N, C-alpha and C positions, 0 to 999 in steps of 0.2 A: 520576491521572487517572479519571473517574468519567462515564462516558455513561448517560443515561435513555434509556427510548425512550417518553416521552410527547407528543414533540412533533405539530407537527401542521404537514403539507408541502403545501403549493400547486405544484405542478409543471402549467408553462406553456411550449409549446412554438408556435412561428411554422408555421405554414401558407399563403404566401402573402399572401392578404391578411385571413386568418383566426387566432385564435386560438384553442388545445384545451388546454385546461384539466382538472385534476380535483384535489380536497381532500380527504386521507384521514390518517387515523395513519399514526404512523411505525411502529408494530408493525403495522398492512395491511400493510405492504409486501411480505411476503410471499403476500397474498389471490392467489388464480389469475385471478381477476377482479375489476375495479376499473371504475367509473363515472367518465365521463368528459363534459363540454356543451363546444361552440364557440361562439363569434361570432364575424362580420364586422366588421371594422371600416374605416373608411378615416383610413389610416397617417399620408395628410399633416395631417391634423387634430389625429390624435398627439403627431405632431412640433413641430405648434404651440405645443399646449398644455403638451410639453415644454421648449421652447425659453422659453415665459412664466413657467413654475416658475424656470428657470435666470436671466431676468433678476428675478427676485425675488431669489434668493438670490446676485445680484451686490451688491443693497443692505444687506448684513448684514457687511461686512467692518469695520466702524467699531463701536465698543461703543456710540456717539451715535448708530445708529441704530435710534431708539426709534418709527419709522412706526407712529401707530395704526392705517393700513389694509393696512400687511403683511402679518400674518399673516389677514386677509379675505380679499386677495386671494389669497394663498395656497392657504387652504379654498376659495375656489371653483374655482380650476383643479385641484386637487388632487383635490376632491370631481367635477369632470367626469369627470376621467381614470379615479377610481374608477368612476363610473357605466358608462364605455364601456369599461375594458379586462378588468373582471370578469363573466361570465355572473353568471344571477339567484341560482342555485343555490351560486355560488361566493361569493357576496356574504352569500347568509342564514347561510353554513355561516360565516363569518369572523365576523360582526357576534352570532354568538349564541356561540360556543365559548366554554368556560372554560378552554379551554388558553391558558398563554400563551407558548411558545414554537412558533414558526414559521419552518419553515425554505420561500424558494425557492427552486426547482428552477427554473432559467431556463436557457432556448437561448441561447449566447453572441451571437446577435442580437439580443436584448431587451434586454441591459446598460444601454441607455443611456436607458431608461424609468426614472423617480423611481420605485421601488417601494416604497420606504419612506416618500414623501411622500402616498403616496394616505390619502384623508378618508373616511372613511364615513356624515362627516355628523356624525359626535361626538367621530370622534379618526382620530391620524395611528398607520400603521401600526406605524412606528416608536416613538411611545409606547406604544400598545397593548399590544404582540406585543415580546415577547425575540426576534429577528430576526436573519436571517441568510441570505444568498445561496448558493445551489451553485449551478455553472454546467455545462452540457453541452456541450462543445465536438467537434469535426470534426478537430481540428489534435495533438492529444495521440498519439502511435503507441502509448505503453506505458505501464500504467499507475506513477503514482512508488511511492517507497519511503514507509511512515509510522512519524515515530515513537512507539515505544511509551514513554508517558510514567508513570513508578512509582516509586517511594519518594521520595527528597528529592530536589528539582530545582534544576536551574541555570538561570541567566539571564543573560544580558548586555545591560549599559545603554549605549549608545553616544548620545554626550548633546554639541551644539555641537564637534562634529567641524572646520569649518571656523574657529571660533574670534573668531566674532560674533556668537552669539545667546547672550546671560548668562542668555534667559527660558529657555534649553533645556538651559543647562549644570544653573538651579536644578530643571526641573523632573528631571531624570534622577537630581540630588542627595536629592530630597524621595522617589522612589520607591526609591530605593536606602536611605533611612531607612525607609520603609514596609515595607519585605520584612528590615531588618535585625532588627526584631522578632519576627520567624518565622526565625530560622537553624533552627531546626528542622525548617521545610520545605523550605526551599530557601537556597542559596548565589547571591549577588549577585556577580558581574565589575561593575564598574564603568569604562568608558574614557571619557576626556572630552581634546577637541583632539589633533591630531598623528594624527586616526586614517586612514592610508591603508588603499589597497585591497585589499594583499597580507594587511593585517593580518583585515582580516573574512574572506576569502578562504578563511584556513586555517584560524580559528577558527569560523566561524559554526555550522560541524555537531557540536560539543561541547556547545552547549546545549537545551535547552529549548524555551526563552521568550526573546525578541530584543525590546527595547524603542529604538527609533530615532528620537532628538527632534534633528532639523536642517534643512537644506536639502532638497529635490528638485525637480532638473529635467527637464521634460518636452520631447519632440522630439515632434510632432505626424506631421511627414513621415518618421521614422526610431526608432522604438521600441524598435529594439534598446538606442539610445543613453540611454532613460529610465534615470533609478535617482539615487541617495542621493548628494549633495556629500559626498564626504570631504576630507581635508586637501592629496591629491594628484589630484583627478579624481572620475568616477562609478562608484560600485557598479551595475552595468549591471544591465539585464533578462538580455543576453546571459552576462555573468557568474554572475547567479543559475540561468539553466538548466544553465550547465556543471556547475553541483554537483550537480545534482540525478543520480538515475540508482544513482550508486557507494556513497551512505549516506543515513541519511535527514537530514534539514534541521529546523528548529526545530516544535514543534507551534505553535506561538503566535509570531506578529511581529507589532507593533505599531508601525508607522511612523505617527510621530504628524509628519510633516512637511509644510509647505505648499511647492505648486508655483509660487513667486512670480516665476521666474525665463523660464516659458512667455506669459505675458500680462501688460498694460501696465495701468499706471492701479488695481490691483486689485481688477480684475473678472476673472471666469470664462469661459474658452470654453462654447460651448454643448455641445462635446463633451466634455465634463467628467470622464464617467462613463465613457466609454471610455479617457480618459489613465490615471486614477486604477487602470484594469482593470489597463492593461499593465501596469505594476508589479507587483498582485496577483497576476495571473496566472501571471507568470513564477514566483514563489513558489509559487503551487498549484499548477502543473504540477510544479515541482521537488520537492515531495511536504510543503510547508505544510500544517497542516489547517485551520488557521485564522489569516487577515490581515485586518487593519484597518485600514483607511485615511484619509485626509483626502481630501472632494472637490471644497473648494475654499479659495481664500485663510483665515486665521485667525490670530484675533487672540492673541497669544503668551499672553495671562492667561487666556484663555478652554481653551485649548489644556494651557496648567500644571491648570487647575479639573479637566477632564475628566480627562484622566489621572490625577490624585490617588482622583477620585471612583471612578473606575474601580477602580483596583488597591485601592481598601480595599474596596468590594464581592467581588472576587476570593480576597483573603486571608481574608474572610469565610466562604467558600464557596456562595458565590453562579459563578450559570455564564457562560460569556461572553455571553452572549445579554443576562439579564436584570443584569448590573455594566454592558452598554453601554444597558440601557435606564435604571436610575437615574443613570447617569453625564449621560445626557442631560438627566432631569427635574430634575439638580443645577444645570445650566444654565440651566433654567429659572426655578428656583428664585433663584438669582443674579442673574441681568440680564434677565428676564423673558420671557416668549414670541414678544412681538413682535419683538425682536434677531432671533429664528430661529439660533441661534449653536448650536441643538442638531441643526442638519441635517447639521453638519459632517462626519460619521462613516457610513462602512458598513462591517459586517462579513460577510466571506466566509467560511465556513463553518456546520457546525451549531452553534444559540446553544444549546445543552444541553451543552455540553464543559462540565464541572465540574474545575477543577483540583486544589481543594482542598476534600475529603469534611468536613466538619462532622461530629464523633464525635455523634450524637443522645443526649439522654438520657429514659431512658424516663418518661414523663409519670406522675403520682403523681394524678392527679384522671382522675375515670371521669365520663363523662355519667349524669346520672341518670336512671333510668326515673322514666316520665313519661306523661302522658296521650299516643293519638295520634289523629290526623287521616285520618279515612278520605277517599281521594280517588279512588276507582276508578270510571276514565272507560272509555266504551265507546264505539269512535269507530263501526264501521260499524253503519247503523243505529237505531242508540241513541242521540236525539236529548239527553236528559236525560241527568247522567252523577250516576249515584249515588254520590257522593261522601263530602262533608265530616258526616261521623256522632260526632266526638268535638272538644273543644273546643280551640283552637290551644294550643300547648307555652304560648303567653304567659302565660295563664291562670292557669295553676302558682303564680303570683305570687300570686294572692288566698290562698294557706293562706299566707302572712305579711300579712295585711290585719288592721288591727285589728278585733275581733268583741267585741263584747257576752257571748258565753258562751264559755269556753276550751274546753269541749269539743266548738265546733264544728269546730277543726281537726282533730280527731281523726273525728269523724263524715264529713266531709267525705272524709279520706286515704280510711278505709274503704270508701264510694262511690266512689272511683276505681278501688280496686283491684276491685270487684265488675266496673263498669262493663268493664275489660279481661277478665274471666273469664267475660262474658256472660250475669252475673244482673243481668237489665236491670229485671224487676219489684224486686227488694229497692233495688237503685239508686232506683229513683222513691218506693219509699217512704222510705228513709233522708233524700233530699232535700227531701220535702214536714217531714220532722221539723227539718232546720233550718231553714227558713224560717220556719215559724211560731216556732222559739225565736229565732231574728236573722233576721228580713228584709231587713237591711240587707247579708248577704255574700254578696257579689255572684258569685261561681265558682260556688256550687250553682246557679243560675238556668240558664247554657248547658249545664253538666251534666245536668240531668234533661231540657232540651228536646234533647241532641244522643240522650238515650235512647229517646225518643219518637221522636224522624226515626230512626234506626237498626229501631225497630219498625216503622216505616212509617204512626205515625200524626202526620202532618204537622201537621193542626191542632191536637194536642196540642204540639206542639214549638213550633210557632209562638207559641202564648199563652204560652209560657213566655221564650222567647226575645224577646217586648216586654216583660214583666215586666222583663228584663235592662234591658231598652231606660229604663225608665221608673223602676229605680232608679237606674241610673246618672245618670238629668238630676236626680234628687232629690238626689245627693250631690255634684253638678256632678260628675262626673268625666270628661273629653271622653276622656280615652284609652281608657277602656270603654265608653263611650257610640260611639266609632267602630267597635270593636269589634262591637258589636251591630246595629251599621248591616249591618256587611260579612256576619255570620251571621244575619243576616235575608233579606239581598239572597239569599243562597246557597239559603236555602230556598224562596226565590218562582221563582227559578231551577228547583230540582227540582221544581215543582211545574209547572214549565211556564208561571208567570205573569212574561214576559220584560222586559217596560215594568216591570212595580213593584222585578223584580231589577236592572234597569237604574239607577233611580232611587236603589236603597239604596246600588247597589257605588260611585256616585257622590258619593254625600253622606260614606259613609265614608272616599274622598278625601281631598273636600276639609276637611271635619274636620280631619283626620290633618296634612295640610298645615299648616292654621291652626296646628296644636298642635305640629308640627316633630315629629309620631309617626312616623316611618320604619319600625316595625315594622308598623301598622296599615294603615299606606299602599301598602308592598309585597304584606300580605296582602289588599288590597281590589285592588290592580289584575290581582295576578294570579288574582283568581273573575271579574273586568271579563274579562281575556283568555279564559276560558272560555266566559263568556258570548256574547265576539263568534266563537271556534269555534264554537260550537254553531247561529251566524248565517250560519259559512258567510265570515268574515274574518278569516284566517289574516296576513293583513300585520298590520292594527293587534292582533292575539294576538302573534304574535311582539315588535310595539314595546312592546307592557306588559309580557310576561314580561321581555323585556332589562333594561328598567327595573328593576322588581321582583328581578330575579338581582343587581343591581348594588349595590342596597342591600342584600342578606341575603348577598352574599358577603362585601361590605366589613366589616359584623359578627360574620362566622360563629364568632367566637371566643365569641359569647353563643348559647347552647345555642337559644334563641329563634326567635334567627334562622338558626342553623345546620339549626334544623329545617325553618323555611319555603323556605330554600334546595332542603333534599332533594325540597318540595314544587314549587316552580317547575322544577327538573330534569325530575319525574314529567312536568308540565304541557308542558314543551318539546320530550319525547319524543312525547306523545299529539300535539302541533302536526307534527311531522315526520313521524311515524306517517301522520296527514290525508294528508300531501303525498305520502306513500308513497315516503318516504327513512327505509327501514328499519332502514340501518345507522348513521346518525343520531337514528333515534329508539332503538335500543338503546344505544346510549352514553348517553343522557340519564338513559333506563331504571338502564341498572346502576352512574349515578353517583349515582342516586337511591338505591339499594337498599344501596351501601358507605355512607351516611349515614344509614339507618333501623340498617342493620348495627352502626354505630360508637352510636349513641345505642341499641342494643339494644330497640327499636321493630320486636317481633315479627309483630304483627298488619298493620301495611304492607306484607307480605311479599305478601298477596294481592292487593293492586294490582299489583303488580309480575309475578307469575307469571301472573295474566291476561292483561295486556296486554302481556309476553312469550311466551304464549300466540297471541297474537293473530297477531304476529307472525311466529312458526310456520306459523298458519294460511296468512298471504300467500304464504309459501314452500312452503307446499301439505308440508312437514313433520307431518303426520295428528298424528302419535305422540306425538311432542316437544308439538306443542302440547294434545292430551289430559293428557298426563302434568303439564302446567304446570298447565291448569285444574283437576283434581282436586287441584292441593295448595291452591289458592287458595280453591277452596267448601270444606277442612277445617276452614280458619281462619275463613271466615266462617259457616259452620255452628256452630261452638263460639264464635263471638260473638252468634247468636243475630240475626245482624243480617238483616232479613227484604230490604228494602231491594238489597242485596247480589247476597241469596241471588235474584232475582227476578231481577238483570240477570244472575248466574252462568248460569242455567239458559236463560237467553237466547241468550249466547254457545256454552254446549254444545251448543244445538239448532242456531243455523249452521255450527258445527263438522261436527257429524254429516250437516247437508248437505250442505257440501263434500266427506264422505265418501264420500256418498251411500247413506248409512244412512236411508234414508227415516223408519223405525218410531224409532228411536233419536232424530232428530231432532224429529217429532209428539209424542214422549214427553215432552219437556224441554222443548218449547214449552208442552205444557197444563200441566206443573204450573209453570212461571212464568206463563203466565196466573191458575193457579186461584188463587198466592198473590199473584200483580198486584190481582188482583180484590179479597183477602183485606183486603190493605192500604188499597186502591182508590188505586193509585199508576195513574194514568191516563197518563201520558208513557210509562211504562213498558209501560203495557197497547195501546197502539199499537205501540210498537215489535215487541211480542209480535204482535200480529193484522198486522201487516204483514209479519213472519216467514213466521207460517203462509199466508198468501196466496200467497208466493214457492213454499214448499213446497207447495200444493195445486197450483197452476199449473205446477209442475216434474212434477207427478204428471199434469197434463192432468184434473183436477178442476176446472171451471172455474166452475162455482155453488158452492162453497167456496171458490174462489180470491177470489172476488168478493164473497160477504161478507165478508171476515175484510179485503179492501182496503177494504172500504166502513167498516167500523169503526174501521180506521186513520185513514182520512182523517176521517172523525166527529170522533174526538180531537184531531185532529190542528190542524182547522180551528179549533175552539174553543179552544186553548190557541196561535193563533198560530205555528204552527212552519213553515221550511220544506219540510219533507217533505211535507207539503200536495200540495206540485206533483207531486213524484215520485212520492206514489201517486195522484194523479188521471192521470197519463200509465200507469201500469201499469194501473188500467182501462178507457182507451181501446184498449190494445194488446190488454188481453185480447178487448175485445168485437170486434177486427179478424180 
């Protein structure tokens, strides 16, 4: 058995009419301080919603229940439950996280809520995450003994003990046959009919896994008598609790039993969660680490299909939580989502528990070296994100496009290498040679444009981007036409021409969707998300980045998508940094860095170092921030990236100002100002002027402060920036 530490934990406790909650990575458990949020609830309304969901689940007893409105009604109730139960920060984290394992750490008083059914507007938690519950209780006096699972495992299958469920017998036989193929990993004991309580009591503790397929009876007024129905009576919760404490019970118990005896007419009680939990809690308190139970009556064929798929995935080396989710998806595939049969099961325990770790084979493929995509985003006061300095990885495909001159590919590869080494003048020279010899070779146009953009010559860059667009139009190549729209939009964005940028982004998205071009659609949505961030619309940015990352995650085995996924993560880091959720921001920056590292893209490290440094700045860890900034600056200087260097020195000035080193701050701002004027970088110049105004205001030099605030205000007015109002307010405050 192996347990990974990459799960996300959602911890929720009840305080009278409030829920207090926090969400964090499992590896953050040891952190001294964790942030939490809370919300007030009308529990009468929550209970009513839970009852509505119970009534909907009552309709899933028959396979013929394919009411088209069923799933829509469940979504409506579950979506409202999502809205009311969770705080905004928790919902944002759950919607955007790429972590698949989710642990629900709940107070015992909250078990009646169908957390697995919460619907975020796109998916149910139980289908989106590998999900398991951990329960906090006041009733357990001493911690249980947990089983250490290693080596060859032992499994006990108890099938049809009452000899009246043929399907349960077939289920047990099928599971036995599944595991018989892996006798090197597990030893199976199969027991069917005439299974008495004494046999179970004597033998249960010998096994690592136990699967029960049969009847279970629940007593509402006396939970001690709830239990599995055996040939001579019940194996009750009281029996289970008596076994705990002296030696460990199985690590996993799968109780694939319906509680048909407790209700009539194939319906379920509204307190079905509590009833299921009464048996689960007995096993959990006694030392069973993972318990899978059925929460309402289930068709025999469905029960069989779920168990079969679950163990198929377990044998492959999948975690318990992932196997549960995949088994749910299998039921949807076989019976349709309208039947809601996939809602039948609950997992108590850590979902990233893995019984059989598959030996990984070293990959023979290494990611190819390729062009990088500069995406440096400056948060504080810097309105324009000085970023897209190189063509998207997707454009590497151009090297394989037909060309009149075979030497074109050789020259293009040479120009790419020169670009990465910062020899910009030579890139432009060779690029124009390619255009002269082979004007239909599309890849060269954005390469030259990116080079000019890096040098701060944005008008020249725009000319070559439009040449790229026109050439793609002549070739009727819609894929690269969509790419050109996006790149032109980004350059207008950098120039502060927001309305033009918005139009080109939307043209790119529209054309990509018409052409079913997911790569360019995702890239354009990501750039439009940055546009919305620059306008202060973080909710819309989050929505677009979520969609973009979903596309790229699905196809991340393809290098272009993998690269763009890293860019999504970077922008998500920026978004959460803007929202002052620094832990989440760093999480996404690190995920981005990991992919860039895997792809051997060293130049992207500059982006990471500066945004990481900014987090250190917010945390007042100034030396760490300075060290990080200097690493990023060294990369940008090596690249000859003047636009990024302007932004770098502007951020250094902000850092020195926070460190109360006015002279170094002024020197950094003035250097950035001179370079910004040289390359006519107006948005960057506005940001620098604003910072100089703040610096002189801090030094009580009001005349100088007023001069620079007015310079910033004038530029922001011309480019229609929302920062105009902020600068105006500073001027008014200065005169008071």
